[in-house]
N, CA, C, O and CB atoms as a CASP TS submission, in Angstrom:
PFRMAT TS
TARGET T0000
AUTHOR 0000-0000-0000
METHOD Language model
MODEL 1
PARENT N/A
ATOM      1  N   UNK     1     -32.306 -13.037 -25.178  1.00  0.00           N
ATOM      2  CA  UNK     1     -31.740 -12.044 -24.368  1.00  0.00           C
ATOM      3  C   UNK     1     -31.561 -12.294 -22.968  1.00  0.00           C
ATOM      4  O   UNK     1     -30.988 -11.435 -22.297  1.00  0.00           O
ATOM      5  CB  UNK     1     -32.444 -10.968 -24.479  1.00  0.00           C
ATOM      6  N   UNK     2     -31.931 -13.245 -22.485  1.00  0.00           N
ATOM      7  CA  UNK     2     -31.353 -13.777 -21.069  1.00  0.00           C
ATOM      8  C   UNK     2     -29.853 -14.108 -21.037  1.00  0.00           C
ATOM      9  O   UNK     2     -29.259 -13.735 -20.026  1.00  0.00           O
ATOM     10  CB  UNK     2     -32.098 -15.127 -20.636  1.00  0.00           C
ATOM     11  N   UNK     3     -29.169 -14.728 -21.952  1.00  0.00           N
ATOM     12  CA  UNK     3     -27.876 -14.819 -22.046  1.00  0.00           C
ATOM     13  C   UNK     3     -27.216 -13.772 -22.078  1.00  0.00           C
ATOM     14  O   UNK     3     -26.189 -13.773 -21.398  1.00  0.00           O
ATOM     15  CB  UNK     3     -27.558 -15.424 -22.907  1.00  0.00           C
ATOM     16  N   UNK     4     -27.536 -12.594 -22.816  1.00  0.00           N
ATOM     17  CA  UNK     4     -26.901 -11.283 -22.870  1.00  0.00           C
ATOM     18  C   UNK     4     -26.880 -10.863 -21.442  1.00  0.00           C
ATOM     19  O   UNK     4     -25.809 -10.706 -20.855  1.00  0.00           O
ATOM     20  CB  UNK     4     -27.656 -10.236 -23.811  1.00  0.00           C
ATOM     21  N   UNK     5     -28.110 -10.665 -20.827  1.00  0.00           N
ATOM     22  CA  UNK     5     -28.265 -10.299 -19.466  1.00  0.00           C
ATOM     23  C   UNK     5     -27.311 -10.908 -18.504  1.00  0.00           C
ATOM     24  O   UNK     5     -26.621 -10.242 -17.732  1.00  0.00           O
ATOM     25  CB  UNK     5     -29.555 -10.606 -19.065  1.00  0.00           C
ATOM     26  N   UNK     6     -27.305 -12.201 -18.585  1.00  0.00           N
ATOM     27  CA  UNK     6     -26.451 -13.197 -17.689  1.00  0.00           C
ATOM     28  C   UNK     6     -25.156 -12.668 -17.969  1.00  0.00           C
ATOM     29  O   UNK     6     -24.509 -12.165 -17.050  1.00  0.00           O
ATOM     30  CB  UNK     6     -26.554 -14.863 -18.044  1.00  0.00           C
ATOM     31  N   UNK     7     -24.719 -12.721 -19.082  1.00  0.00           N
ATOM     32  CA  UNK     7     -23.213 -12.217 -19.547  1.00  0.00           C
ATOM     33  C   UNK     7     -22.944 -11.100 -18.859  1.00  0.00           C
ATOM     34  O   UNK     7     -22.077 -11.095 -17.986  1.00  0.00           O
ATOM     35  CB  UNK     7     -23.008 -11.859 -21.084  1.00  0.00           C
ATOM     36  N   UNK     8     -23.738  -9.901 -19.211  1.00  0.00           N
ATOM     37  CA  UNK     8     -23.689  -8.749 -18.565  1.00  0.00           C
ATOM     38  C   UNK     8     -23.199  -8.736 -17.035  1.00  0.00           C
ATOM     39  O   UNK     8     -22.200  -8.240 -16.515  1.00  0.00           O
ATOM     40  CB  UNK     8     -24.948  -8.243 -18.698  1.00  0.00           C
ATOM     41  N   UNK     9     -24.486  -9.607 -16.407  1.00  0.00           N
ATOM     42  CA  UNK     9     -24.159  -9.795 -14.982  1.00  0.00           C
ATOM     43  C   UNK     9     -22.738 -10.270 -14.516  1.00  0.00           C
ATOM     44  O   UNK     9     -22.192  -9.843 -13.499  1.00  0.00           O
ATOM     45  CB  UNK     9     -25.085 -10.735 -14.490  1.00  0.00           C
ATOM     46  N   UNK    10     -22.205 -11.182 -15.350  1.00  0.00           N
ATOM     47  CA  UNK    10     -21.072 -11.787 -14.699  1.00  0.00           C
ATOM     48  C   UNK    10     -19.937 -11.027 -15.157  1.00  0.00           C
ATOM     49  O   UNK    10     -18.841 -11.199 -14.624  1.00  0.00           O
ATOM     50  CB  UNK    10     -20.914 -13.275 -14.985  1.00  0.00           C
ATOM     51  N   UNK    11     -20.103 -10.166 -16.134  1.00  0.00           N
ATOM     52  CA  UNK    11     -18.860  -9.389 -16.427  1.00  0.00           C
ATOM     53  C   UNK    11     -18.872  -8.027 -15.231  1.00  0.00           C
ATOM     54  O   UNK    11     -17.868  -7.397 -14.900  1.00  0.00           O
ATOM     55  CB  UNK    11     -18.921  -8.819 -18.233  1.00  0.00           C
ATOM     56  N   UNK    12     -20.026  -7.836 -14.806  1.00  0.00           N
ATOM     57  CA  UNK    12     -20.047  -6.696 -14.002  1.00  0.00           C
ATOM     58  C   UNK    12     -19.382  -7.271 -12.549  1.00  0.00           C
ATOM     59  O   UNK    12     -18.542  -6.683 -11.866  1.00  0.00           O
ATOM     60  CB  UNK    12     -21.654  -6.067 -13.897  1.00  0.00           C
ATOM     61  N   UNK    13     -19.967  -8.518 -12.290  1.00  0.00           N
ATOM     62  CA  UNK    13     -19.478  -9.129 -10.933  1.00  0.00           C
ATOM     63  C   UNK    13     -18.016  -9.251 -10.918  1.00  0.00           C
ATOM     64  O   UNK    13     -17.334  -9.102  -9.904  1.00  0.00           O
ATOM     65  CB  UNK    13     -20.082 -10.562 -10.657  1.00  0.00           C
ATOM     66  N   UNK    14     -17.489  -9.574 -12.272  1.00  0.00           N
ATOM     67  CA  UNK    14     -15.824  -9.939 -12.368  1.00  0.00           C
ATOM     68  C   UNK    14     -15.481  -8.679 -12.517  1.00  0.00           C
ATOM     69  O   UNK    14     -14.346  -8.605 -12.048  1.00  0.00           O
ATOM     70  CB  UNK    14     -15.166 -10.954 -13.638  1.00  0.00           C
ATOM     71  N   UNK    15     -15.777  -7.736 -12.864  1.00  0.00           N
ATOM     72  CA  UNK    15     -15.154  -5.990 -12.688  1.00  0.00           C
ATOM     73  C   UNK    15     -15.249  -5.733 -11.470  1.00  0.00           C
ATOM     74  O   UNK    15     -14.202  -5.331 -10.962  1.00  0.00           O
ATOM     75  CB  UNK    15     -15.961  -4.686 -13.437  1.00  0.00           C
ATOM     76  N   UNK    16     -16.308  -5.832 -10.669  1.00  0.00           N
ATOM     77  CA  UNK    16     -16.395  -5.305  -9.393  1.00  0.00           C
ATOM     78  C   UNK    16     -15.332  -6.229  -8.540  1.00  0.00           C
ATOM     79  O   UNK    16     -14.503  -5.666  -7.825  1.00  0.00           O
ATOM     80  CB  UNK    16     -17.968  -5.341  -8.849  1.00  0.00           C
ATOM     81  N   UNK    17     -15.371  -7.427  -8.621  1.00  0.00           N
ATOM     82  CA  UNK    17     -14.475  -8.203  -7.904  1.00  0.00           C
ATOM     83  C   UNK    17     -12.849  -7.661  -8.086  1.00  0.00           C
ATOM     84  O   UNK    17     -12.090  -7.546  -7.124  1.00  0.00           O
ATOM     85  CB  UNK    17     -14.700  -9.712  -8.416  1.00  0.00           C
ATOM     86  N   UNK    18     -12.507  -7.384  -9.350  1.00  0.00           N
ATOM     87  CA  UNK    18     -11.252  -6.884  -9.631  1.00  0.00           C
ATOM     88  C   UNK    18     -10.891  -5.709  -8.949  1.00  0.00           C
ATOM     89  O   UNK    18      -9.784  -5.519  -8.446  1.00  0.00           O
ATOM     90  CB  UNK    18     -11.126  -6.676 -10.913  1.00  0.00           C
ATOM     91  N   UNK    19     -12.119  -4.688  -8.932  1.00  0.00           N
ATOM     92  CA  UNK    19     -11.815  -3.503  -8.394  1.00  0.00           C
ATOM     93  C   UNK    19     -11.663  -3.931  -6.770  1.00  0.00           C
ATOM     94  O   UNK    19     -10.627  -3.489  -6.275  1.00  0.00           O
ATOM     95  CB  UNK    19     -12.981  -2.358  -8.786  1.00  0.00           C
ATOM     96  N   UNK    20     -12.362  -4.575  -6.015  1.00  0.00           N
ATOM     97  CA  UNK    20     -12.309  -5.026  -4.653  1.00  0.00           C
ATOM     98  C   UNK    20     -10.827  -5.605  -4.473  1.00  0.00           C
ATOM     99  O   UNK    20     -10.173  -5.234  -3.499  1.00  0.00           O
ATOM    100  CB  UNK    20     -13.492  -6.140  -4.349  1.00  0.00           C
ATOM    101  N   UNK    21     -10.341  -6.420  -5.307  1.00  0.00           N
ATOM    102  CA  UNK    21      -9.032  -7.190  -5.239  1.00  0.00           C
ATOM    103  C   UNK    21      -7.755  -6.048  -5.047  1.00  0.00           C
ATOM    104  O   UNK    21      -6.859  -6.031  -4.203  1.00  0.00           O
ATOM    105  CB  UNK    21      -8.848  -8.150  -6.747  1.00  0.00           C
ATOM    106  N   UNK    22      -8.062  -5.048  -6.247  1.00  0.00           N
ATOM    107  CA  UNK    22      -7.275  -3.881  -6.355  1.00  0.00           C
ATOM    108  C   UNK    22      -7.148  -2.954  -5.452  1.00  0.00           C
ATOM    109  O   UNK    22      -6.118  -2.295  -5.304  1.00  0.00           O
ATOM    110  CB  UNK    22      -7.569  -3.298  -7.245  1.00  0.00           C
ATOM    111  N   UNK    23      -8.259  -2.818  -4.728  1.00  0.00           N
ATOM    112  CA  UNK    23      -8.239  -1.957  -3.621  1.00  0.00           C
ATOM    113  C   UNK    23      -7.601  -2.620  -2.404  1.00  0.00           C
ATOM    114  O   UNK    23      -6.862  -1.967  -1.667  1.00  0.00           O
ATOM    115  CB  UNK    23      -9.612  -1.507  -3.323  1.00  0.00           C
ATOM    116  N   UNK    24      -7.866  -3.879  -2.186  1.00  0.00           N
ATOM    117  CA  UNK    24      -7.097  -4.532  -0.888  1.00  0.00           C
ATOM    118  C   UNK    24      -5.705  -4.476  -1.215  1.00  0.00           C
ATOM    119  O   UNK    24      -4.945  -4.060  -0.341  1.00  0.00           O
ATOM    120  CB  UNK    24      -7.496  -6.134  -0.529  1.00  0.00           C
ATOM    121  N   UNK    25      -5.229  -4.831  -2.348  1.00  0.00           N
ATOM    122  CA  UNK    25      -3.645  -4.852  -2.769  1.00  0.00           C
ATOM    123  C   UNK    25      -3.341  -3.613  -2.702  1.00  0.00           C
ATOM    124  O   UNK    25      -2.261  -3.484  -2.124  1.00  0.00           O
ATOM    125  CB  UNK    25      -3.214  -5.396  -4.192  1.00  0.00           C
ATOM    126  N   UNK    26      -3.868  -2.468  -3.079  1.00  0.00           N
ATOM    127  CA  UNK    26      -3.253  -1.037  -2.967  1.00  0.00           C
ATOM    128  C   UNK    26      -3.108  -0.744  -1.624  1.00  0.00           C
ATOM    129  O   UNK    26      -2.058  -0.276  -1.184  1.00  0.00           O
ATOM    130  CB  UNK    26      -4.083   0.090  -3.614  1.00  0.00           C
ATOM    131  N   UNK    27      -4.232  -1.016  -0.819  1.00  0.00           N
ATOM    132  CA  UNK    27      -4.121  -0.475   0.797  1.00  0.00           C
ATOM    133  C   UNK    27      -3.112  -1.431   1.547  1.00  0.00           C
ATOM    134  O   UNK    27      -2.542  -1.138   2.598  1.00  0.00           O
ATOM    135  CB  UNK    27      -5.740  -0.552   1.691  1.00  0.00           C
ATOM    136  N   UNK    28      -2.979  -2.582   0.872  1.00  0.00           N
ATOM    137  CA  UNK    28      -1.701  -3.261   1.796  1.00  0.00           C
ATOM    138  C   UNK    28      -0.373  -2.766   1.323  1.00  0.00           C
ATOM    139  O   UNK    28       0.484  -2.573   2.186  1.00  0.00           O
ATOM    140  CB  UNK    28      -1.615  -4.980   1.682  1.00  0.00           C
ATOM    141  N   UNK    29      -0.093  -2.542   0.107  1.00  0.00           N
ATOM    142  CA  UNK    29       1.073  -1.955  -0.354  1.00  0.00           C
ATOM    143  C   UNK    29       1.399  -0.540   0.227  1.00  0.00           C
ATOM    144  O   UNK    29       2.569  -0.318   0.539  1.00  0.00           O
ATOM    145  CB  UNK    29       0.980  -1.904  -1.779  1.00  0.00           C
ATOM    146  N   UNK    30       0.511   0.375   0.386  1.00  0.00           N
ATOM    147  CA  UNK    30       0.309   1.690   0.716  1.00  0.00           C
ATOM    148  C   UNK    30       0.632   1.527   2.255  1.00  0.00           C
ATOM    149  O   UNK    30       1.507   2.215   2.781  1.00  0.00           O
ATOM    150  CB  UNK    30      -1.190   2.281   0.300  1.00  0.00           C
ATOM    151  N   UNK    31       0.063   0.806   2.797  1.00  0.00           N
ATOM    152  CA  UNK    31       0.336   0.562   4.347  1.00  0.00           C
ATOM    153  C   UNK    31       1.690   0.131   4.770  1.00  0.00           C
ATOM    154  O   UNK    31       2.294   0.667   5.699  1.00  0.00           O
ATOM    155  CB  UNK    31      -0.571  -0.498   4.875  1.00  0.00           C
ATOM    156  N   UNK    32       2.174  -0.908   4.024  1.00  0.00           N
ATOM    157  CA  UNK    32       3.649  -1.392   3.871  1.00  0.00           C
ATOM    158  C   UNK    32       4.619  -0.222   3.507  1.00  0.00           C
ATOM    159  O   UNK    32       5.585  -0.217   4.270  1.00  0.00           O
ATOM    160  CB  UNK    32       3.754  -2.526   2.703  1.00  0.00           C
ATOM    161  N   UNK    33       4.641   0.432   2.888  1.00  0.00           N
ATOM    162  CA  UNK    33       5.155   1.416   2.182  1.00  0.00           C
ATOM    163  C   UNK    33       5.416   2.584   3.173  1.00  0.00           C
ATOM    164  O   UNK    33       6.537   3.018   3.435  1.00  0.00           O
ATOM    165  CB  UNK    33       4.256   1.748   1.046  1.00  0.00           C
ATOM    166  N   UNK    34       4.190   3.065   3.719  1.00  0.00           N
ATOM    167  CA  UNK    34       4.329   3.853   4.949  1.00  0.00           C
ATOM    168  C   UNK    34       5.037   3.476   5.990  1.00  0.00           C
ATOM    169  O   UNK    34       5.803   4.253   6.558  1.00  0.00           O
ATOM    170  CB  UNK    34       3.277   4.083   5.441  1.00  0.00           C
ATOM    171  N   UNK    35       4.861   2.238   6.359  1.00  0.00           N
ATOM    172  CA  UNK    35       5.778   1.556   7.702  1.00  0.00           C
ATOM    173  C   UNK    35       7.099   1.693   7.365  1.00  0.00           C
ATOM    174  O   UNK    35       7.906   2.070   8.214  1.00  0.00           O
ATOM    175  CB  UNK    35       5.557  -0.120   8.048  1.00  0.00           C
ATOM    176  N   UNK    36       7.484   1.399   6.064  1.00  0.00           N
ATOM    177  CA  UNK    36       8.832   1.563   5.538  1.00  0.00           C
ATOM    178  C   UNK    36       9.698   2.659   5.500  1.00  0.00           C
ATOM    179  O   UNK    36      10.921   2.654   5.642  1.00  0.00           O
ATOM    180  CB  UNK    36       8.797   1.300   4.483  1.00  0.00           C
ATOM    181  N   UNK    37       8.706   3.895   5.230  1.00  0.00           N
ATOM    182  CA  UNK    37       9.001   4.984   5.247  1.00  0.00           C
ATOM    183  C   UNK    37       9.409   5.820   6.506  1.00  0.00           C
ATOM    184  O   UNK    37      10.340   6.611   6.651  1.00  0.00           O
ATOM    185  CB  UNK    37       8.157   5.362   4.690  1.00  0.00           C
ATOM    186  N   UNK    38       8.259   5.334   7.528  1.00  0.00           N
ATOM    187  CA  UNK    38       8.618   5.793   8.922  1.00  0.00           C
ATOM    188  C   UNK    38       9.760   5.227   9.710  1.00  0.00           C
ATOM    189  O   UNK    38      10.435   5.830  10.545  1.00  0.00           O
ATOM    190  CB  UNK    38       7.532   5.597   9.711  1.00  0.00           C
ATOM    191  N   UNK    39       9.881   3.939   9.311  1.00  0.00           N
ATOM    192  CA  UNK    39      11.284   3.054   9.955  1.00  0.00           C
ATOM    193  C   UNK    39      12.270   3.645   9.388  1.00  0.00           C
ATOM    194  O   UNK    39      13.096   3.980  10.237  1.00  0.00           O
ATOM    195  CB  UNK    39      11.476   1.397   9.637  1.00  0.00           C
ATOM    196  N   UNK    40      12.667   4.025   7.984  1.00  0.00           N
ATOM    197  CA  UNK    40      13.430   4.650   7.336  1.00  0.00           C
ATOM    198  C   UNK    40      14.051   5.860   8.048  1.00  0.00           C
ATOM    199  O   UNK    40      15.259   5.982   8.252  1.00  0.00           O
ATOM    200  CB  UNK    40      12.810   4.902   6.271  1.00  0.00           C
ATOM    201  N   UNK    41      12.859   6.973   8.500  1.00  0.00           N
ATOM    202  CA  UNK    41      13.053   8.002   8.789  1.00  0.00           C
ATOM    203  C   UNK    41      13.546   8.017  10.385  1.00  0.00           C
ATOM    204  O   UNK    41      14.213   8.913  10.903  1.00  0.00           O
ATOM    205  CB  UNK    41      11.942   8.676   8.383  1.00  0.00           C
ATOM    206  N   UNK    42      13.116   6.960  10.955  1.00  0.00           N
ATOM    207  CA  UNK    42      13.371   6.968  12.431  1.00  0.00           C
ATOM    208  C   UNK    42      14.677   6.477  12.355  1.00  0.00           C
ATOM    209  O   UNK    42      15.350   6.872  13.307  1.00  0.00           O
ATOM    210  CB  UNK    42      12.387   6.105  13.390  1.00  0.00           C
ATOM    211  N   UNK    43      15.208   5.848  11.668  1.00  0.00           N
ATOM    212  CA  UNK    43      16.704   5.263  11.532  1.00  0.00           C
ATOM    213  C   UNK    43      17.614   6.367  11.439  1.00  0.00           C
ATOM    214  O   UNK    43      18.608   6.525  12.148  1.00  0.00           O
ATOM    215  CB  UNK    43      16.942   4.325  10.233  1.00  0.00           C
ATOM    216  N   UNK    44      17.134   7.272  10.337  1.00  0.00           N
ATOM    217  CA  UNK    44      17.784   8.395  10.161  1.00  0.00           C
ATOM    218  C   UNK    44      17.968   9.440  11.217  1.00  0.00           C
ATOM    219  O   UNK    44      19.000  10.087  11.394  1.00  0.00           O
ATOM    220  CB  UNK    44      17.256   8.886   9.214  1.00  0.00           C
ATOM    221  N   UNK    45      16.787   9.542  11.941  1.00  0.00           N
ATOM    222  CA  UNK    45      16.943  10.351  13.090  1.00  0.00           C
ATOM    223  C   UNK    45      17.983   9.814  14.152  1.00  0.00           C
ATOM    224  O   UNK    45      18.843  10.522  14.675  1.00  0.00           O
ATOM    225  CB  UNK    45      15.609  10.502  13.708  1.00  0.00           C
ATOM    226  N   UNK    46      17.830   8.733  14.353  1.00  0.00           N
ATOM    227  CA  UNK    46      18.730   8.051  15.534  1.00  0.00           C
ATOM    228  C   UNK    46      20.140   8.150  14.971  1.00  0.00           C
ATOM    229  O   UNK    46      21.065   8.518  15.695  1.00  0.00           O
ATOM    230  CB  UNK    46      18.324   6.343  15.897  1.00  0.00           C
ATOM    231  N   UNK    47      20.299   7.872  13.859  1.00  0.00           N
ATOM    232  CA  UNK    47      21.802   7.889  13.151  1.00  0.00           C
ATOM    233  C   UNK    47      22.473   9.550  13.191  1.00  0.00           C
ATOM    234  O   UNK    47      23.675   9.686  13.419  1.00  0.00           O
ATOM    235  CB  UNK    47      21.607   7.313  11.279  1.00  0.00           C
ATOM    236  N   UNK    48      21.683  10.627  12.977  1.00  0.00           N
ATOM    237  CA  UNK    48      21.719  11.828  13.262  1.00  0.00           C
ATOM    238  C   UNK    48      22.148  12.169  14.569  1.00  0.00           C
ATOM    239  O   UNK    48      23.083  12.934  14.806  1.00  0.00           O
ATOM    240  CB  UNK    48      20.649  12.283  13.011  1.00  0.00           C
ATOM    241  N   UNK    49      21.411  11.558  15.460  1.00  0.00           N
ATOM    242  CA  UNK    49      21.636  11.980  17.080  1.00  0.00           C
ATOM    243  C   UNK    49      23.060  11.538  17.448  1.00  0.00           C
ATOM    244  O   UNK    49      23.891  12.282  17.968  1.00  0.00           O
ATOM    245  CB  UNK    49      20.486  11.163  18.211  1.00  0.00           C
ATOM    246  N   UNK    50      23.297   9.993  17.060  1.00  0.00           N
ATOM    247  CA  UNK    50      24.568   9.188  17.488  1.00  0.00           C
ATOM    248  C   UNK    50      25.603  10.206  16.847  1.00  0.00           C
ATOM    249  O   UNK    50      26.357  10.792  17.624  1.00  0.00           O
ATOM    250  CB  UNK    50      24.684   7.448  16.838  1.00  0.00           C
ATOM    251  N   UNK    51      25.695  10.465  15.447  1.00  0.00           N
ATOM    252  CA  UNK    51      26.723  11.155  14.848  1.00  0.00           C
ATOM    253  C   UNK    51      26.909  12.485  15.715  1.00  0.00           C
ATOM    254  O   UNK    51      28.060  12.868  15.925  1.00  0.00           O
ATOM    255  CB  UNK    51      26.392  11.411  13.317  1.00  0.00           C
ATOM    256  N   UNK    52      26.030  13.070  16.131  1.00  0.00           N
ATOM    257  CA  UNK    52      26.287  14.537  16.829  1.00  0.00           C
ATOM    258  C   UNK    52      26.797  13.964  18.331  1.00  0.00           C
ATOM    259  O   UNK    52      27.834  14.472  18.758  1.00  0.00           O
ATOM    260  CB  UNK    52      24.641  15.698  16.936  1.00  0.00           C
ATOM    261  N   UNK    53      26.274  13.150  18.989  1.00  0.00           N
ATOM    262  CA  UNK    53      26.769  12.715  19.996  1.00  0.00           C
ATOM    263  C   UNK    53      28.445  12.368  19.782  1.00  0.00           C
ATOM    264  O   UNK    53      29.257  12.675  20.655  1.00  0.00           O
ATOM    265  CB  UNK    53      25.887  11.611  20.359  1.00  0.00           C
ATOM    266  N   UNK    54      28.733  11.884  18.870  1.00  0.00           N
ATOM    267  CA  UNK    54      30.255  11.423  18.717  1.00  0.00           C
ATOM    268  C   UNK    54      31.085  12.565  18.495  1.00  0.00           C
ATOM    269  O   UNK    54      32.217  12.478  18.971  1.00  0.00           O
ATOM    270  CB  UNK    54      30.508  10.421  17.512  1.00  0.00           C
ATOM    271  N   UNK    55      30.779  13.659  17.859  1.00  0.00           N
ATOM    272  CA  UNK    55      31.693  14.648  17.471  1.00  0.00           C
ATOM    273  C   UNK    55      31.702  15.749  18.945  1.00  0.00           C
ATOM    274  O   UNK    55      30.752  16.268  19.532  1.00  0.00           O
ATOM    275  CB  UNK    55      31.108  15.402  15.872  1.00  0.00           C
ATOM    276  N   UNK    56      32.837  15.806  19.149  1.00  0.00           N
ATOM    277  CA  UNK    56      33.088  16.675  20.239  1.00  0.00           C
ATOM    278  C   UNK    56      32.849  18.467  19.656  1.00  0.00           C
ATOM    279  O   UNK    56      33.268  18.920  18.591  1.00  0.00           O
ATOM    280  CB  UNK    56      34.793  16.266  20.789  1.00  0.00           C
ATOM    281  N   UNK    57      32.170  19.118  20.577  1.00  0.00           N
ATOM    282  CA  UNK    57      31.775  20.371  19.913  1.00  0.00           C
ATOM    283  C   UNK    57      33.052  21.605  20.314  1.00  0.00           C
ATOM    284  O   UNK    57      32.960  22.753  19.877  1.00  0.00           O
ATOM    285  CB  UNK    57      30.090  20.818  20.534  1.00  0.00           C
TER
END
């Protein structure tokens, strides 16, 4: 029964390590995508302001 317990322990450790890595990966990609979205939105706002200044009223 010791081998089965050890195998279960290692599988649990591998599973939790995988969850930890997935959490770190998803946190990183989420943060990067939020940054890209905010940058895009900021660029769009600047473009709208520039276009409205160029056109005479």
